N, C-alpha and C positions, 0 to 999 in steps of 0.2 A: 570494460571488454568483456564478450559475453562467456563463460565456461560453464562448462555439463561434466555432466559423470558419466562415464558406459553401462551398462544398464549390470554387470557385475560389479561394477565400483561402487555405486547406490547402495547393491542389494547388501555388500559387506559392510556398510556404514552403521555408524547408533542411527539411529531415528531424530536423534537432538545433534545429531553432529554438527549444522549449521548453528545452533546457539551457545554450543560446547567451541566451535571455532571463533566464533566473535568476540567470548568473550576471555580468552586466551589473547587475540589479536587485539584487544582494544589499550587494555595498558601499555601497549609499545606503540600502537600507531591508531590514529581515530578513522572512522569508516565516515564516510564522506559519500553524498549524494546530493549531484546535479538538480534541481528541481526546474523543469523547463514545464510550457504551457504553446501547441502548438493553438494557431488562432483561424477560427473558419473563415472562409469567404463566402456571399450572397453567393445562395443555390446547396449550400452543404449540410449534408444529412445531421442534423446536431441532437436528433433524439431517437439515435439507432447505436448504441456502441459498438456493433458490429462493422461499420459500415469504416471505410478505410481512407481517409482520405488523401489527396496527390501527395508525392512529394515537395513540390514547389510551396507548400506553404508555409508560413513564415512561422517562426518558432525564436518563445520567448524563454527567455532564461528569466526567473523568475528569482533565483539565489540560491543557496547551497544550504543543504542541512551537516548535519558533523554531528556527531554520537563519538564521545568522549568517553564515555563510562555505560554499562549495564547499572538499571535501576537493582538496589540493595532488595528489597523486596520486589519485583517483578510480576512472583505469580501472583502473588494478592492483587497489582493491582490488575492485572490480566482479569482476574477474579471477578472484581468488583466494579468495573470498567464494559459500557456498552459504548461501541462502535455506534452510531448513526450519519451514514453518509448526507443528511440534509440538515445535520446543523451548520451551518455555513457560515460563516462573516460578515458584516454588513458592506454590499459592495459584490457581494458573488448571488449569482440566483441558478438555482436548478435549472438545468434543461425538463425537457418534457417528456426524456426517455422515462416511459414506461417501468422499465426495472428499477427505477429511481423510488418507488413507490412500494415496490414489496418489499426491497432490503429494512427497512427500518424493524417493519413485522418480524420477518426472520432471525433479523438480530436481536430483537425484544425476546424472542423465543429462545434462542440461544444461551442469555443475558442470565433469561431465568431457570433454564439447565443446571449453569454453574453455581448460583446461589442455593438449588437445595440441596 
């Protein structure tokens, strides 16, 4: 479900409270996330991520992501890793959404600043 914090509660939290909480929780209980995709139908806009498709579109569950423990060297991994939304596995192709072409450059610049 969705959990939110009131503004006062959020302001009272440490800026890393979510990372701290998951590190405390994982030894007791794995974090699980369902990975699902919504299937476009003919005529659906697929090149603009701001367009919301109707609720009647088929949703297919692809699997479950299970996180059982934090990485011991997570900070080093994060510093040395660059996310690229266009690095896709065989059989998956990007849409023509223009934001996809802008992201690799922005991520590369962020990565460069982390390496300095």
